[in-house]
N, CA, C and O atoms as CSV, one atom per row, in Angstrom:
chain,resi,resn,atom,element,x,y,z
A,1,MET,N,N,-3.366,24.370,-2.645
A,1,MET,CA,C,-3.839,23.527,-2.537
A,1,MET,C,C,-3.077,22.564,-1.257
A,1,MET,O,O,-1.866,22.362,-1.346
A,2,THR,N,N,-3.897,21.967,-0.024
A,2,THR,CA,C,-3.386,21.256,0.512
A,2,THR,C,C,-3.038,19.983,0.872
A,2,THR,O,O,-3.874,19.259,1.411
A,3,ILE,N,N,-1.856,19.581,0.639
A,3,ILE,CA,C,-1.682,17.841,0.603
A,3,ILE,C,C,-0.849,17.637,2.020
A,3,ILE,O,O,0.167,18.181,2.454
A,4,ARG,N,N,-1.786,16.541,2.587
A,4,ARG,CA,C,-1.277,15.570,3.974
A,4,ARG,C,C,-0.553,14.435,3.452
A,4,ARG,O,O,-0.760,14.068,2.295
A,5,THR,N,N,0.317,13.815,4.235
A,5,THR,CA,C,0.831,12.573,3.959
A,5,THR,C,C,0.969,11.927,5.269
A,5,THR,O,O,1.491,12.405,6.277
A,6,SER,N,N,0.364,10.638,5.096
A,6,SER,CA,C,0.575,9.275,6.149
A,6,SER,C,C,0.823,8.240,5.586
A,6,SER,O,O,0.691,7.898,4.411
A,7,SER,N,N,1.358,7.510,6.854
A,7,SER,CA,C,2.282,6.443,6.784
A,7,SER,C,C,1.420,5.468,7.587
A,7,SER,O,O,0.614,5.636,8.502
A,8,LYS,N,N,2.000,4.070,6.735
A,8,LYS,CA,C,1.857,3.184,7.834
A,8,LYS,C,C,2.441,1.728,7.030
A,8,LYS,O,O,2.575,1.502,5.827
A,9,PHE,N,N,2.709,0.896,8.197
A,9,PHE,CA,C,3.108,-0.301,7.660
A,9,PHE,C,C,2.154,-1.690,7.249
A,9,PHE,O,O,1.128,-2.004,7.853
A,10,VAL,N,N,2.622,-2.289,6.316
A,10,VAL,CA,C,1.679,-3.609,5.907
A,10,VAL,C,C,2.387,-4.711,6.016
A,10,VAL,O,O,3.582,-4.795,5.731
A,11,ILE,N,N,1.606,-5.711,6.482
A,11,ILE,CA,C,2.864,-6.897,6.207
A,11,ILE,C,C,2.137,-8.075,5.179
A,11,ILE,O,O,0.948,-8.311,4.964
A,12,PHE,N,N,3.059,-8.538,4.785
A,12,PHE,CA,C,2.604,-9.328,4.063
A,12,PHE,C,C,3.288,-10.849,4.514
A,12,PHE,O,O,4.504,-10.920,4.689
A,13,ASN,N,N,2.445,-11.999,4.679
A,13,ASN,CA,C,2.680,-13.111,5.374
A,13,ASN,C,C,3.334,-14.216,4.480
A,13,ASN,O,O,3.740,-15.280,4.947
A,14,HIS,N,N,3.423,-13.774,2.748
A,14,HIS,CA,C,3.766,-14.526,1.544
A,14,HIS,C,C,4.485,-13.335,0.558
A,14,HIS,O,O,4.297,-12.146,0.305
A,15,PRO,N,N,5.572,-14.583,0.105
A,15,PRO,CA,C,5.868,-13.468,-1.073
A,15,PRO,C,C,4.740,-13.129,-2.172
A,15,PRO,O,O,3.816,-13.901,-2.426
A,16,PHE,N,N,4.979,-11.548,-2.958
A,16,PHE,CA,C,3.589,-11.237,-3.235
A,16,PHE,C,C,4.137,-10.328,-4.758
A,16,PHE,O,O,5.146,-9.640,-4.917
A,17,LYS,N,N,3.438,-10.537,-5.364
A,17,LYS,CA,C,3.601,-9.045,-6.584
A,17,LYS,C,C,2.679,-8.147,-6.501
A,17,LYS,O,O,1.520,-8.439,-6.204
A,18,ILE,N,N,3.012,-7.132,-6.714
A,18,ILE,CA,C,2.060,-5.677,-6.820
A,18,ILE,C,C,2.236,-4.690,-7.824
A,18,ILE,O,O,3.288,-4.195,-8.228
A,19,GLY,N,N,0.880,-4.434,-8.227
A,19,GLY,CA,C,1.295,-3.557,-9.310
A,19,GLY,C,C,1.858,-4.083,-11.000
A,19,GLY,O,O,1.644,-5.168,-11.541
A,20,ARG,N,N,2.485,-3.107,-11.445
A,20,ARG,CA,C,3.511,-3.470,-12.822
A,20,ARG,C,C,4.403,-4.037,-12.503
A,20,ARG,O,O,5.129,-4.160,-13.489
A,21,LEU,N,N,4.908,-4.585,-11.492
A,21,LEU,CA,C,6.355,-5.333,-11.288
A,21,LEU,C,C,5.750,-6.577,-11.902
A,21,LEU,O,O,4.564,-6.863,-12.064
A,22,ALA,N,N,6.948,-7.307,-12.230
A,22,ALA,CA,C,7.342,-8.466,-12.842
A,22,ALA,C,C,7.818,-9.593,-11.699
A,22,ALA,O,O,7.627,-10.807,-11.616
A,23,GLU,N,N,8.585,-8.548,-10.787
A,23,GLU,CA,C,9.478,-9.416,-9.783
A,23,GLU,C,C,8.361,-9.828,-8.734
A,23,GLU,O,O,7.404,-9.057,-8.662
A,24,ILE,N,N,8.358,-10.970,-7.891
A,24,ILE,CA,C,7.891,-11.094,-6.820
A,24,ILE,C,C,8.559,-10.467,-5.697
A,24,ILE,O,O,9.762,-10.222,-5.794
A,25,GLN,N,N,7.928,-10.183,-4.656
A,25,GLN,CA,C,8.670,-9.494,-3.315
A,25,GLN,C,C,8.740,-10.371,-2.485
A,25,GLN,O,O,7.964,-11.288,-2.755
A,26,PRO,N,N,9.438,-10.561,-1.389
A,26,PRO,CA,C,9.734,-11.437,-0.182
A,26,PRO,C,C,8.509,-10.438,0.566
A,26,PRO,O,O,7.992,-9.325,0.478
A,27,ALA,N,N,8.456,-11.937,1.500
A,27,ALA,CA,C,6.898,-11.736,2.757
A,27,ALA,C,C,7.978,-10.925,3.521
A,27,ALA,O,O,9.188,-11.143,3.591
A,28,GLY,N,N,7.317,-10.040,4.014
A,28,GLY,CA,C,7.612,-9.098,5.289
A,28,GLY,C,C,6.720,-7.625,5.223
A,28,GLY,O,O,5.811,-7.363,4.436
A,29,SER,N,N,7.120,-7.006,5.996
A,29,SER,CA,C,6.802,-5.490,6.425
A,29,SER,C,C,6.880,-4.299,5.613
A,29,SER,O,O,7.978,-3.756,5.491
A,30,TYR,N,N,5.846,-3.812,5.032
A,30,TYR,CA,C,6.499,-2.950,3.779
A,30,TYR,C,C,5.541,-1.512,4.533
A,30,TYR,O,O,4.395,-1.468,4.978
A,31,LYS,N,N,6.588,-0.487,4.417
A,31,LYS,CA,C,5.878,0.849,4.538
A,31,LYS,C,C,5.338,1.288,3.289
A,31,LYS,O,O,5.802,0.981,2.191
A,32,VAL,N,N,3.823,2.396,3.593
A,32,VAL,CA,C,2.981,2.600,2.601
A,32,VAL,C,C,2.699,3.822,3.022
A,32,VAL,O,O,2.209,4.124,4.110
A,33,ASP,N,N,3.150,4.839,1.767
A,33,ASP,CA,C,2.656,6.415,2.046
A,33,ASP,C,C,1.642,7.028,1.269
A,33,ASP,O,O,1.812,7.088,0.051
A,34,THR,N,N,0.670,7.469,1.754
A,34,THR,CA,C,-0.557,7.873,1.047
A,34,THR,C,C,-0.916,9.467,0.919
A,34,THR,O,O,-1.566,10.075,1.769
A,35,ASP,N,N,-0.444,9.988,-0.157
A,35,ASP,CA,C,-0.747,11.451,-0.200
A,35,ASP,C,C,-2.131,11.713,-0.482
A,35,ASP,O,O,-2.607,10.946,-1.319
A,36,GLU,N,N,-2.979,12.658,0.022
A,36,GLU,CA,C,-4.175,13.030,0.045
A,36,GLU,C,C,-4.147,14.610,-0.101
A,36,GLU,O,O,-3.265,15.264,0.455
A,37,GLU,N,N,-5.295,15.295,-0.985
A,37,GLU,CA,C,-5.649,16.514,-1.075
A,37,GLU,C,C,-6.740,16.659,-0.675
A,37,GLU,O,O,-7.686,15.889,-0.844
A,38,LEU,N,N,-6.725,18.067,0.130
A,38,LEU,CA,C,-7.983,18.436,0.515
A,38,LEU,C,C,-9.046,18.985,-0.895
A,38,LEU,O,O,-8.681,19.294,-2.029
A,39,ILE,N,N,-10.146,18.963,-0.437
A,39,ILE,CA,C,-11.118,19.202,-0.959
A,39,ILE,C,C,-11.745,20.245,-0.878
A,39,ILE,O,O,-12.613,20.133,-0.013
A,40,GLU,N,N,-11.739,21.484,-1.483
A,40,GLU,CA,C,-11.825,22.808,-1.408
A,40,GLU,C,C,-13.135,23.286,-1.717
A,40,GLU,O,O,-13.678,22.810,-2.715
A,41,GLY,N,N,-13.757,24.169,-1.017
A,41,GLY,CA,C,-15.198,24.602,-1.270
A,41,GLY,C,C,-16.587,23.985,-0.731
A,41,GLY,O,O,-17.766,24.224,-0.993
A,42,LEU,N,N,-15.891,23.024,0.198
A,42,LEU,CA,C,-17.367,21.885,0.732
A,42,LEU,C,C,-17.123,22.795,2.392
A,42,LEU,O,O,-16.231,23.508,2.851
A,43,SER,N,N,-18.295,22.344,2.833
A,43,SER,CA,C,-18.813,23.198,4.169
A,43,SER,C,C,-18.134,22.256,5.211
A,43,SER,O,O,-18.001,22.672,6.362
A,44,PHE,N,N,-17.590,20.697,4.787
A,44,PHE,CA,C,-16.993,20.202,5.858
A,44,PHE,C,C,-15.143,19.573,5.300
A,44,PHE,O,O,-14.818,19.515,4.114
A,45,ILE,N,N,-14.480,19.297,6.121
A,45,ILE,CA,C,-13.130,19.070,5.849
A,45,ILE,C,C,-13.196,17.677,5.000
A,45,ILE,O,O,-13.397,16.734,5.765
A,46,ALA,N,N,-13.093,17.316,3.752
A,46,ALA,CA,C,-12.502,16.067,3.102
A,46,ALA,C,C,-11.321,16.191,2.306
A,46,ALA,O,O,-10.842,17.262,1.934
A,47,TYR,N,N,-10.794,14.854,2.019
A,47,TYR,CA,C,-9.937,15.008,1.499
A,47,TYR,C,C,-9.950,13.689,0.282
A,47,TYR,O,O,-10.595,12.696,0.620
A,48,LYS,N,N,-9.416,13.659,-0.802
A,48,LYS,CA,C,-9.168,12.614,-1.427
A,48,LYS,C,C,-7.698,11.987,-1.990
A,48,LYS,O,O,-6.681,12.665,-2.136
A,49,ARG,N,N,-7.796,10.812,-2.221
A,49,ARG,CA,C,-6.238,10.133,-2.403
A,49,ARG,C,C,-5.978,10.514,-3.515
A,49,ARG,O,O,-6.563,10.215,-4.557
A,50,VAL,N,N,-4.937,11.310,-3.347
A,50,VAL,CA,C,-3.895,11.347,-4.919
A,50,VAL,C,C,-2.869,10.424,-5.341
A,50,VAL,O,O,-2.749,10.040,-6.505
A,51,MET,N,N,-1.923,9.974,-4.106
A,51,MET,CA,C,-1.166,8.638,-4.387
A,51,MET,C,C,-0.858,8.046,-3.217
A,51,MET,O,O,-0.745,8.542,-2.095
A,52,THR,N,N,-0.685,6.495,-3.737
A,52,THR,CA,C,0.282,5.620,-2.554
A,52,THR,C,C,1.200,4.975,-2.802
A,52,THR,O,O,0.905,4.246,-3.749
A,53,VAL,N,N,2.002,4.848,-2.539
A,53,VAL,CA,C,3.498,4.520,-2.605
A,53,VAL,C,C,4.056,3.244,-1.469
A,53,VAL,O,O,4.358,3.364,-0.281
A,54,ILE,N,N,4.054,2.305,-2.141
A,54,ILE,CA,C,4.422,1.186,-1.146
A,54,ILE,C,C,6.455,1.262,-1.339
A,54,ILE,O,O,6.963,1.613,-2.404
A,55,HIS,N,N,7.235,0.894,-0.199
A,55,HIS,CA,C,8.539,1.373,-0.144
A,55,HIS,C,C,9.304,-0.637,-0.070
A,55,HIS,O,O,9.520,-1.401,0.871
A,56,LEU,N,N,9.467,-0.753,-1.516
A,56,LEU,CA,C,9.819,-2.082,-1.608
A,56,LEU,C,C,11.426,-2.314,-1.151
A,56,LEU,O,O,12.133,-1.321,-1.323
A,57,HIS,N,N,12.053,-3.438,-0.620
A,57,HIS,CA,C,13.043,-3.856,-0.146
A,57,HIS,C,C,14.186,-4.027,-0.567
A,57,HIS,O,O,13.953,-4.705,-1.568
A,58,SER,N,N,15.435,-3.882,-0.520
A,58,SER,CA,C,16.258,-4.262,-1.764
A,58,SER,C,C,16.594,-5.418,-1.703
A,58,SER,O,O,16.399,-6.131,-0.719
A,59,LYS,N,N,17.250,-5.834,-2.937
A,59,LYS,CA,C,17.487,-7.253,-2.993
A,59,LYS,C,C,19.144,-7.679,-2.948
A,59,LYS,O,O,19.777,-8.694,-3.237
A,60,ASN,N,N,19.437,-6.505,-2.493
A,60,ASN,CA,C,20.819,-6.626,-1.881
A,60,ASN,C,C,20.886,-6.530,-0.559
A,60,ASN,O,O,20.548,-5.538,0.088
A,61,LYS,N,N,21.365,-7.654,-0.075
A,61,LYS,CA,C,21.515,-7.715,1.250
A,61,LYS,C,C,22.496,-6.983,1.969
A,61,LYS,O,O,22.317,-6.728,3.160
A,62,LEU,N,N,23.533,-6.613,1.353
A,62,LEU,CA,C,24.698,-5.785,1.569
A,62,LEU,C,C,24.181,-4.308,2.396
A,62,LEU,O,O,24.521,-3.840,3.483
A,63,LYS,N,N,23.214,-3.829,1.353
A,63,LYS,CA,C,23.183,-2.728,1.195
A,63,LYS,C,C,21.630,-2.324,1.818
A,63,LYS,O,O,20.701,-2.887,1.240
A,64,SER,N,N,21.253,-1.357,2.996
A,64,SER,CA,C,20.019,-1.028,3.167
A,64,SER,C,C,19.139,-0.271,2.091
A,64,SER,O,O,18.708,0.807,2.499
A,65,LEU,N,N,18.778,-0.623,0.770
A,65,LEU,CA,C,18.256,0.574,0.099
A,65,LEU,C,C,16.530,-0.222,0.090
A,65,LEU,O,O,16.165,-1.365,0.365
A,66,THR,N,N,15.978,0.688,-0.243
A,66,THR,CA,C,14.510,0.662,-0.484
A,66,THR,C,C,14.363,1.504,-2.267
A,66,THR,O,O,15.086,2.319,-2.840
A,67,ARG,N,N,13.177,0.860,-2.635
A,67,ARG,CA,C,12.577,1.257,-3.912
A,67,ARG,C,C,11.167,1.831,-3.660
A,67,ARG,O,O,10.434,1.135,-2.958
A,68,ALA,N,N,10.788,2.736,-4.025
A,68,ALA,CA,C,9.298,3.346,-3.691
A,68,ALA,C,C,8.593,3.391,-5.568
A,68,ALA,O,O,8.959,3.860,-6.646
A,69,LEU,N,N,7.467,2.618,-5.055
A,69,LEU,CA,C,6.749,2.130,-6.442
A,69,LEU,C,C,4.753,2.893,-5.917
A,69,LEU,O,O,3.992,2.736,-4.962
A,70,THR,N,N,4.730,3.591,-7.075
A,70,THR,CA,C,3.630,3.986,-7.046
A,70,THR,C,C,2.384,3.251,-7.003
A,70,THR,O,O,2.467,2.492,-7.969
A,71,ILE,N,N,1.536,3.095,-6.561
A,71,ILE,CA,C,0.372,1.577,-6.522
A,71,ILE,C,C,-0.936,2.585,-6.468
A,71,ILE,O,O,-0.866,3.724,-6.007
A,72,THR,N,N,-1.916,2.107,-6.907
A,72,THR,CA,C,-3.327,2.673,-6.465
A,72,THR,C,C,-3.611,1.785,-5.349
A,72,THR,O,O,-2.963,0.751,-5.188
A,73,ALA,N,N,-4.655,2.181,-4.484
A,73,ALA,CA,C,-5.273,1.748,-3.341
A,73,ALA,C,C,-5.994,0.436,-3.813
A,73,ALA,O,O,-6.046,-0.395,-2.906
A,74,LYS,N,N,-6.517,0.066,-4.893
A,74,LYS,CA,C,-6.821,-1.003,-5.462
A,74,LYS,C,C,-6.132,-2.220,-5.572
A,74,LYS,O,O,-6.617,-3.309,-5.264
A,75,GLU,N,N,-4.529,-1.962,-6.194
A,75,GLU,CA,C,-3.718,-2.581,-6.420
A,75,GLU,C,C,-2.938,-3.317,-5.158
A,75,GLU,O,O,-2.388,-4.415,-5.069
A,76,LEU,N,N,-3.146,-2.160,-4.162
A,76,LEU,CA,C,-2.634,-2.955,-2.483
A,76,LEU,C,C,-3.899,-3.730,-1.754
A,76,LEU,O,O,-3.825,-4.508,-0.803
A,77,LYS,N,N,-4.969,-3.341,-2.398
A,77,LYS,CA,C,-5.769,-3.998,-1.391
A,77,LYS,C,C,-6.357,-5.556,-2.028
A,77,LYS,O,O,-6.897,-6.431,-1.351
A,78,GLU,N,N,-6.093,-5.603,-3.440
A,78,GLU,CA,C,-5.792,-7.128,-3.717
A,78,GLU,C,C,-4.718,-7.638,-3.269
A,78,GLU,O,O,-5.002,-8.762,-2.854
A,79,ALA,N,N,-3.340,-7.362,-3.089
A,79,ALA,CA,C,-2.291,-7.639,-3.016
A,79,ALA,C,C,-2.111,-8.725,-1.716
A,79,ALA,O,O,-1.520,-9.799,-1.608
A,80,LEU,N,N,-3.207,-7.603,-0.458
A,80,LEU,CA,C,-3.191,-7.632,0.766
A,80,LEU,C,C,-4.466,-8.915,0.914
A,80,LEU,O,O,-4.403,-9.751,1.816
A,81,GLN,N,N,-5.581,-8.901,-0.106
A,81,GLN,CA,C,-6.107,-10.240,-0.201
A,81,GLN,C,C,-5.736,-11.612,-0.313
A,81,GLN,O,O,-5.944,-12.575,0.425
A,82,ASN,N,N,-4.960,-11.449,-1.729
A,82,ASN,CA,C,-4.585,-12.545,-2.532
A,82,ASN,C,C,-3.512,-13.131,-1.041
A,82,ASN,O,O,-3.341,-14.332,-0.833
A,83,ASP,N,N,-3.083,-12.370,-0.419
A,83,ASP,CA,C,-1.961,-12.822,0.756
A,83,ASP,C,C,-2.713,-13.769,1.794
A,83,ASP,O,O,-2.556,-14.915,2.216
A,84,ASN,N,N,-3.693,-12.622,2.014
A,84,ASN,CA,C,-5.023,-13.505,3.204
A,84,ASN,C,C,-5.644,-14.807,2.405
A,84,ASN,O,O,-5.978,-15.839,2.986
A,85,VAL,N,N,-5.709,-14.677,1.514
A,85,VAL,CA,C,-6.396,-16.500,0.565
A,85,VAL,C,C,-5.149,-16.966,0.939
A,85,VAL,O,O,-5.441,-17.886,1.703
A,86,ALA,N,N,-3.912,-16.909,0.882
A,86,ALA,CA,C,-2.508,-17.845,0.902
A,86,ALA,C,C,-2.726,-18.515,1.961
A,86,ALA,O,O,-2.556,-19.704,2.231
A,87,ASN,N,N,-3.315,-17.215,2.824
A,87,ASN,CA,C,-3.292,-18.007,4.591
A,87,ASN,C,C,-4.350,-19.044,4.733
A,87,ASN,O,O,-4.228,-19.984,5.518
A,88,GLY,N,N,-5.347,-18.875,4.001
A,88,GLY,CA,C,-6.401,-19.592,4.379
A,88,GLY,C,C,-7.461,-18.859,4.943
A,88,GLY,O,O,-8.564,-19.338,5.206
A,89,ASN,N,N,-7.038,-17.431,5.167
A,89,ASN,CA,C,-7.665,-16.847,5.626
A,89,ASN,C,C,-9.127,-15.666,4.627
A,89,ASN,O,O,-9.143,-14.436,4.570
A,90,VAL,N,N,-9.997,-16.518,4.090
A,90,VAL,CA,C,-10.706,-16.119,3.237
A,90,VAL,C,C,-12.101,-15.477,3.818
A,90,VAL,O,O,-13.031,-16.108,4.320
A,91,LEU,N,N,-11.993,-13.870,3.593
A,91,LEU,CA,C,-13.260,-13.235,4.067
A,91,LEU,C,C,-14.282,-12.675,2.902
A,91,LEU,O,O,-13.807,-12.052,1.952
A,92,GLU,N,N,-15.508,-12.882,2.989
A,92,GLU,CA,C,-16.121,-12.782,1.991
A,92,GLU,C,C,-16.669,-11.143,1.680
A,92,GLU,O,O,-16.903,-10.732,0.543
A,93,ASP,N,N,-16.802,-10.394,2.819
A,93,ASP,CA,C,-17.065,-9.288,3.301
A,93,ASP,C,C,-16.235,-8.287,3.054
A,93,ASP,O,O,-16.556,-7.102,2.975
A,94,LEU,N,N,-14.693,-8.940,2.875
A,94,LEU,CA,C,-13.631,-7.965,3.235
A,94,LEU,C,C,-13.899,-6.692,3.133
A,94,LEU,O,O,-14.778,-6.537,2.285
A,95,HIS,N,N,-13.587,-5.796,3.554
A,95,HIS,CA,C,-13.830,-4.087,3.503
A,95,HIS,C,C,-12.372,-3.915,4.118
A,95,HIS,O,O,-12.128,-4.200,5.291
A,96,ILE,N,N,-11.238,-3.329,3.052
A,96,ILE,CA,C,-10.375,-2.531,3.899
A,96,ILE,C,C,-10.053,-0.846,3.501
A,96,ILE,O,O,-9.822,-0.339,2.403
A,97,ASP,N,N,-10.117,-0.397,4.497
A,97,ASP,CA,C,-10.298,1.059,4.352
A,97,ASP,C,C,-9.033,1.626,4.856
A,97,ASP,O,O,-8.923,1.735,6.077
A,98,TYR,N,N,-8.101,1.989,4.125
A,98,TYR,CA,C,-6.754,2.186,4.581
A,98,TYR,C,C,-6.840,3.888,4.682
A,98,TYR,O,O,-6.842,4.784,3.838
A,99,LYS,N,N,-6.891,3.857,5.807
A,99,LYS,CA,C,-6.240,5.448,6.026
A,99,LYS,C,C,-4.915,5.394,6.485
A,99,LYS,O,O,-4.590,4.927,7.577
A,100,PHE,N,N,-4.075,5.916,5.573
A,100,PHE,CA,C,-2.264,5.967,5.544
A,100,PHE,C,C,-2.077,7.186,6.202
A,100,PHE,O,O,-0.940,7.613,6.399
């Protein structure tokens, strides 16, 4: 089994909620890691997403700690869409393909 991990930063312009967390997260830039597994037995190279993790900022301003939260790609997409709506940027046919 071959796993590859890629990272990307996403920006939230407004406070947001994501996944199962009840806490509202502050606006800002967040690192998102995606693990993908090689699909074997095909005549071409293909991967399937197996895990998406967002790194959340610490509530303690004195310490530079982060928490990692496993989320689905759908949860991330919805949170980013909600942030765009809060900005007034409503895109009817928004398609986000996260290649982290």
